[in-house]
N, C-alpha and C positions, 0 to 999 in steps of 0.2 A: 633245242628243237623249237621250231616256229609254231605259233599257233593261230589259226583262219579265227576272224571274227565276221559276224555276219552286220551289214549296215543298211540302212535306206535313207539316210540323211543325203538328200542330192549335191548339197555343195560339198561334203567331204567325198563322194563318189567323183564327182567331176574333178575336184582337185587332184585326187589320187590318180585319177586315169589320164589326165593333161600332164601332171609331174612326171608319168611314166611313157610318155610319148604315145598315148593312146587315143582312141576315138571311139565314140559309139557307133555300133552298126548293127546289120541284121545280115542273116545268111538269103542270098539271093534265092528266089524261086521258094521260098517256104511260107509266104504270105497269100494274102487275098485281098482285093480292094484296097481300102486303106490300112489294114493290117499288114505291118511290115513282116511279120512271121518270128521267126526265132532271133531273139536279140543275143546279142555277143559285144565284146569290146575287141577292137582291133589295135595290136600295137606295132611297134616298128615295120617291121616287115610286112607289108600288108599282104592279107590271105586273098587270093583271087576271087572267092567264092563270098566275100563279105563285102557289103556295101556301106559306105558312111549314112547316118542319120543324124539328124539336128537333135542336139541335147533336150530339146523340150519334147518332141516326139518320142525320143527313146524314153524318158522318164515318166511321159503319159502311158506308155504301153508296160512299161516296170510296173506301175501303179495297177493298172488295170488286170493285169495277169498277177498280181499279189505277188511281187517278187522282191527278193533283197539280194545284195552283192555279198557274197561269202570271199573274204580277202585275206591276203596278208601283207601288211604295210610294209614289210622289209623286203617283198619280191615281188615277181609277177604273179603270183598264184590267184586266180579269181574264179569264180563261179556262181551263175546266177541260179537262186534256189528258192522254192515256195516259201512264203512267211507263215504258210500253215502247216504246223507241226504235227 
């Protein structure tokens, strides 16, 4: 059985996402002004509701929201969760 791990290291997140043909994204229509809204990772088959976001901006908002990536390095399981337990 696989286990999910929480990570915040930007380099590690980016390597894993790019290795799995993913890209940083946000859900269209969920933000206001400069705030992109709900953050996601978009993989191979692009989701029509997701819009790509530059890594710098994605990580900026990941930090502002105090989120970390819960992931399994052996498959494409991922979820953004609060660092506040």
